[in-house]
C-alpha positions as CSV (number, residue, x, y, z in Angstrom):
1,M,69.7,58.5,118.7
2,K,67.7,61.7,118.3
3,N,65.7,63.1,121.1
4,P,62.0,62.7,120.0
5,T,61.2,66.1,121.5
6,N,64.0,67.8,119.5
7,N,62.6,69.6,116.5
8,K,66.0,70.4,115.0
9,I,67.0,69.0,111.7
10,R,69.9,66.6,112.2
11,V,72.6,67.0,109.6
12,I,75.7,64.7,109.4
13,Q,78.8,66.3,107.9
14,I,81.3,63.8,106.5
15,L,84.9,65.0,105.8
16,S,88.0,63.0,104.7
17,G,90.2,64.5,107.4
18,G,90.8,67.4,109.8
19,N,94.0,68.7,108.4
20,I,94.4,72.2,106.9
21,G,93.0,72.8,103.5
22,G,90.6,75.2,101.9
23,A,87.6,72.8,102.0
24,E,88.3,71.9,105.6
25,R,88.7,75.5,106.7
26,S,85.4,76.5,105.0
27,V,83.6,73.8,107.0
28,Q,85.2,75.0,110.2
29,W,84.0,78.6,109.5
30,F,80.6,77.2,108.6
31,A,80.5,75.6,112.0
32,E,81.3,78.8,113.7
33,L,78.3,80.6,112.2
34,A,75.8,77.8,111.7
35,D,72.3,78.1,113.2
36,R,72.3,75.7,116.1
37,S,68.8,76.7,117.2
38,R,67.4,75.0,114.1
39,F,70.0,72.4,113.1
40,D,71.7,69.6,115.0
41,Y,75.1,69.0,113.4
42,F,77.5,66.0,113.8
43,F,80.9,65.9,112.2
44,I,82.6,62.7,111.0
45,F,86.2,62.5,109.9
46,I,86.9,59.4,107.9
47,Y,90.7,59.1,107.9
48,Y,92.2,61.3,110.7
49,G,91.6,64.3,112.9
50,G,93.8,67.4,113.1
51,P,93.4,71.1,113.8
52,I,90.1,71.4,111.9
53,E,88.5,68.6,113.9
54,E,89.9,70.1,117.1
55,A,88.6,73.5,116.3
56,I,85.1,72.2,115.5
57,A,85.1,70.1,118.7
58,S,86.1,73.1,120.7
59,L,82.9,74.8,119.5
60,G,80.9,72.2,121.3
61,Y,80.0,70.0,118.3
62,P,80.1,66.2,118.6
63,T,82.8,64.8,116.3
64,K,84.0,61.3,115.5
65,I,87.3,60.2,113.8
66,L,87.0,56.8,112.1
67,M,90.7,56.2,111.3
68,W,90.3,54.4,108.0
69,K,93.6,53.1,106.7
70,N,92.6,53.6,103.1
71,G,89.7,54.4,100.8
72,I,88.8,50.8,100.1
73,S,88.3,49.8,103.7
74,L,85.2,47.6,104.0
75,I,85.4,47.5,107.8
76,G,85.6,51.3,107.8
77,R,82.4,51.6,105.7
78,L,80.6,49.2,108.0
79,K,81.6,51.3,111.0
80,L,80.4,54.4,109.2
81,I,77.1,52.8,108.4
82,K,76.6,51.7,112.0
83,L,77.4,55.2,113.3
84,I,75.0,56.8,110.8
85,L,72.2,54.4,111.9
86,D,72.9,55.2,115.6
87,L,72.8,59.0,114.8
88,D,69.5,58.7,112.9
89,P,70.0,61.8,110.7
90,D,67.6,63.7,108.6
91,L,70.2,64.6,106.0
92,I,73.8,63.6,105.1
93,H,76.3,66.1,103.6
94,D,79.3,64.2,102.2
95,H,82.4,66.3,101.5
96,S,84.7,63.3,101.3
97,Q,84.2,61.9,97.8
98,T,85.2,58.5,99.0
99,P,84.0,56.0,96.3
100,F,81.0,53.7,96.9
101,T,80.2,55.3,100.3
102,R,77.1,57.2,99.5
103,V,75.4,54.2,97.9
104,L,75.9,52.1,101.1
105,L,74.7,55.0,103.3
106,K,71.6,55.5,101.2
107,L,70.7,51.8,101.4
108,A,71.2,51.9,105.2
109,A,69.9,55.3,106.3
110,K,67.4,56.0,103.5
111,V,67.7,59.8,103.9
112,P,68.6,62.4,101.4
113,I,72.4,62.7,100.7
114,I,74.0,65.8,99.2
115,T,77.7,66.2,98.4
116,T,80.0,69.1,97.8
117,Q,82.4,68.9,94.8
118,H,85.5,70.9,95.7
119,G,87.5,70.0,92.6
120,I,87.7,67.7,89.6
121,I,90.6,65.2,89.1
122,R,89.5,62.6,86.7
123,P,89.4,59.2,88.6
124,S,90.6,55.9,87.3
125,S,87.9,53.8,85.4
126,F,87.5,51.7,88.5
127,Q,87.0,54.7,90.8
128,W,84.7,56.4,88.3
129,L,82.3,53.5,88.2
130,F,81.8,53.6,91.9
131,L,81.6,57.4,92.0
132,F,79.1,57.3,89.2
133,F,76.7,55.1,91.3
134,D,77.3,57.4,94.2
135,D,76.3,60.4,92.0
136,I,73.1,58.7,90.9
137,I,71.8,58.4,94.4
138,T,72.9,61.9,95.4
139,S,70.0,64.2,95.8
140,L,72.0,67.4,95.1
141,V,75.6,68.1,94.1
142,I,76.9,71.4,95.5
143,A,79.7,72.8,93.4
144,N,82.1,75.4,94.9
145,S,82.3,77.3,91.5
146,N,80.4,77.5,88.2
147,F,83.5,75.9,86.6
148,I,83.2,72.8,88.8
149,A,79.5,72.6,88.2
150,Q,80.0,72.4,84.4
151,K,82.9,69.9,84.8
152,H,80.9,67.7,87.1
153,A,77.9,67.7,84.8
154,Q,80.1,66.6,81.9
155,L,82.0,63.9,83.8
156,F,79.0,62.3,85.4
157,R,76.3,63.2,82.9
158,R,74.4,64.9,85.6
159,P,71.7,67.5,84.7
160,I,73.0,70.9,85.5
161,S,69.6,71.5,87.2
162,K,70.6,69.0,89.9
163,I,73.8,70.9,90.7
164,A,73.9,74.1,92.8
165,T,76.8,76.4,92.9
166,V,77.6,77.7,96.4
167,H,80.9,79.6,96.5
168,M,83.0,79.0,99.6
169,G,83.3,82.0,101.8
170,I,85.6,83.3,104.5
171,N,84.9,84.9,107.9
172,T,85.6,88.5,106.9
173,E,85.4,89.5,110.6
174,R,88.8,88.1,111.0
175,Y,90.1,90.7,108.5
176,K,88.0,93.7,109.6
177,E,91.1,95.4,111.1
178,N,93.6,94.3,108.4
179,S,96.8,96.2,109.3
180,H,100.2,94.7,108.5
181,D,102.6,93.9,111.3
182,L,105.3,95.7,109.3
183,P,104.7,98.9,107.3
184,L,104.6,98.6,103.6
185,G,108.2,99.0,102.5
186,G,109.7,101.6,100.2
187,D,111.1,100.9,96.8
188,V,114.5,99.8,98.1
189,E,113.2,97.2,100.5
190,P,112.8,93.6,99.4
191,I,109.3,92.5,98.3
192,R,107.9,89.9,100.8
193,I,106.2,87.2,98.8
194,A,104.0,84.5,100.3
195,Y,103.2,81.0,99.0
196,I,100.5,79.3,101.2
197,G,99.3,75.8,100.5
198,R,100.0,72.2,100.4
199,L,103.5,71.3,99.2
200,E,102.9,69.0,96.3
201,E,103.7,69.1,92.6
202,L,100.2,69.8,91.4
203,K,100.0,72.8,93.7
204,G,103.0,74.3,91.8
205,I,105.5,74.2,94.7
206,F,108.4,73.5,92.3
207,H,107.6,76.7,90.5
208,V,108.6,78.7,93.6
209,P,112.4,78.5,93.0
210,L,111.8,79.0,89.3
211,L,109.9,82.2,90.0
212,A,112.6,83.2,92.4
213,K,115.3,82.7,89.8
214,E,113.4,84.9,87.3
215,L,113.0,87.7,89.9
216,M,116.7,87.5,90.7
217,D,117.6,87.7,87.0
218,L,115.5,90.8,86.7
219,G,117.5,92.4,89.5
220,E,114.6,92.3,92.1
221,K,115.2,92.2,95.8
222,F,112.7,89.8,97.5
223,T,112.1,87.0,100.0
224,I,109.6,84.2,99.5
225,N,108.0,82.6,102.6
226,I,106.5,79.2,102.0
227,A,103.7,78.4,104.6
228,G,102.6,74.8,104.4
229,D,103.8,71.2,104.3
230,G,103.5,68.2,102.2
231,P,105.2,65.4,100.3
232,A,107.2,67.6,98.0
233,R,108.9,69.7,100.7
234,K,112.3,68.0,100.7
235,A,112.4,67.9,96.9
236,C,111.6,71.6,96.7
237,E,114.2,72.5,99.3
238,Y,116.8,70.5,97.3
239,L,115.8,72.2,94.1
240,A,116.0,75.7,95.7
241,H,119.5,74.8,97.0
242,E,120.6,73.5,93.6
243,M,119.4,76.7,91.9
244,G,121.1,78.9,94.5
245,M,117.8,80.2,95.7
246,D,117.8,78.8,99.3
247,G,119.0,82.2,100.6
248,C,115.9,84.0,99.5
249,I,113.3,81.2,100.1
250,N,112.1,80.4,103.6
251,F,110.2,77.1,104.4
252,L,108.0,78.0,107.4
253,G,106.3,74.7,107.7
254,W,102.6,74.3,108.5
255,K,101.0,77.5,109.9
256,S,97.5,77.5,111.4
257,D,97.1,81.3,111.3
258,V,97.0,82.2,107.6
259,K,96.2,85.8,108.5
260,K,99.4,86.2,110.4
261,V,101.5,85.0,107.4
262,L,99.6,87.4,105.1
263,S,100.1,90.3,107.6
264,T,103.9,90.2,106.8
265,S,103.5,89.8,103.1
266,D,103.4,92.2,100.2
267,I,102.0,89.8,97.7
268,L,100.7,86.2,97.5
269,V,101.6,83.9,94.6
270,F,99.1,81.2,93.6
271,L,100.9,78.6,91.4
272,S,98.5,75.7,91.1
273,L,99.0,73.6,88.0
274,Y,95.7,71.8,88.0
275,E,92.2,73.3,87.6
276,E,91.4,74.4,91.1
277,G,87.7,74.5,91.9
278,F,88.1,77.6,93.9
279,G,91.2,78.6,96.0
280,L,90.2,79.8,99.4
281,V,93.6,81.3,100.1
282,L,93.0,83.8,97.3
283,L,90.0,85.2,99.2
284,E,92.0,85.4,102.4
285,A,94.8,87.3,100.7
286,I,92.4,89.7,99.0
287,A,90.6,90.3,102.3
288,A,93.9,91.0,104.0
289,G,94.7,93.6,101.5
290,V,97.5,91.5,99.9
291,P,97.8,91.7,96.1
292,V,97.6,88.3,94.3
293,F,99.5,87.0,91.3
294,A,97.9,83.7,90.1
295,Y,98.0,81.1,87.4
296,S,94.8,81.0,85.4
297,G,92.5,78.0,85.3
298,G,89.6,76.4,87.1
299,G,87.5,78.6,89.3
300,V,90.3,81.2,89.8
301,G,88.6,83.6,87.4
302,E,85.4,83.6,89.4
303,I,87.3,84.9,92.4
304,L,89.7,87.3,90.7
305,E,87.6,88.7,87.8
306,N,86.7,92.0,89.6
307,A,88.9,91.8,92.6
308,P,91.3,94.7,93.2
309,Y,95.1,94.3,93.0
310,T,95.0,90.9,91.3
311,W,96.9,89.7,88.2
312,V,96.4,86.4,86.3
313,V,98.9,84.9,84.0
314,P,98.6,81.7,81.8
315,K,99.1,78.5,83.8
316,G,102.8,77.7,84.3
317,N,104.1,81.1,83.0
318,Y,106.3,82.0,86.0
319,K,108.4,84.2,83.7
320,Q,105.5,86.5,82.9
321,M,104.5,86.5,86.6
322,A,108.0,87.7,87.6
323,E,107.8,90.5,85.0
324,L,104.4,91.6,86.3
325,I,105.6,91.7,89.9
326,V,108.5,94.0,88.9
327,I,106.3,96.2,86.7
328,N,103.6,96.6,89.3
329,K,105.9,97.1,92.3
330,K,104.9,100.7,92.9
331,I,101.2,99.9,92.7
332,I,101.8,97.1,95.2
333,R,103.6,99.4,97.6
334,K,100.9,102.1,97.4
335,R,97.8,99.9,97.4
336,D,94.5,100.6,99.3
337,T,94.6,97.6,101.8
338,L,90.9,98.0,102.6
339,A,89.6,97.7,99.0
340,G,90.1,93.9,99.0
341,Y,88.4,93.5,102.3
342,Q,85.3,95.3,101.1
343,Y,85.2,93.2,97.9
344,V,85.3,89.9,99.7
345,K,82.8,91.0,102.3
346,N,80.4,92.0,99.5
347,H,80.8,88.8,97.4
348,F,82.3,85.9,99.5
349,D,81.4,86.4,103.1
350,I,80.9,83.1,104.9
351,K,77.6,84.3,106.3
352,Q,76.2,84.1,102.7
353,T,77.5,80.6,102.4
354,V,75.9,79.5,105.6
355,Q,72.6,80.9,104.6
356,K,72.6,79.1,101.3
357,L,73.7,75.8,102.7
358,E,71.1,75.9,105.5
359,Y,68.4,76.7,103.0
360,I,69.4,73.6,101.1
361,Y,69.4,71.5,104.3
362,S,65.9,72.7,105.0
363,K,64.7,72.0,101.5
364,Y,66.1,68.5,101.1
365,S,65.7,67.1,104.6
366,Q,62.7,65.0,105.3
367,R,61.6,67.1,108.2
368,T,60.3,70.6,108.3
369,L,61.2,73.2,110.9
370,P,58.6,74.5,113.2
């Protein structure tokens, strides 16, 4: 229960899980810089904990892991409702997109609910019906890109005036001194390529060995380091072996320190095959002074449109990407590693994200700050 003498606005943040992902990392960085003198935050993880939950808890925030077994858990929803009633919030911010959860929370807690839309994958008809009711009772949808705002408006027939675009940001202080662990190599040294993300088909992981084969056929010397884990890892390892690419592709597994991976990379490849809402790792690479080669689509253009040392190719065209990497090798070697940091600081600093979100919390909560 809230302390009656506490004038802070209590905001409940609901996430699916505490594993590594762009959405989860953005919430962690939000927690690091949030205004705790005016807001009282509580973080709920529906399915499982993980490094993000641990990081947020280490900052002194109260957290709760509900351990739902699946997205249709009635018992899980009842536990969530009981917890929300016990916490007596002023506002709920739902990042989870779990169907028919917001409707029940609204009926029980009767407080404003906002949600963040991080991406659009068209649900089944059954899921869409429940999500449609969730959307009706949602006070405000926060889209992480203008692309997602338009897609959400079309899918749920929601007025665009009831959608706010708030770009995810990164903590640029982490990249203030962005020097590489290894010096930028000369023309004869292999190009160090990084792939960072979840290892699943839609993220384009199977295009890594295809890209490697194209680079090898072009006579390029390179190594590709894959930082991440996921259901497609074994299949990708097998494909790399079958194509004879396992000697130049390294599977590093899950890495908590993305900056460290980037510090030993000359470029980042972004190979997502579906329309990403944003792509936080793109910002991290740019801020670290690492050139980016990316597939087009989704909100990628909003990040890379004016960013230095970035190249975009049509989705799935790994052959063109390989050619661009070879053509621009000298530019990559001689780049200004601070240009990207300044770009991200000016346009995508997490401080701007925090200010926008907390303005929304103040506006939509049923309490006013002193």
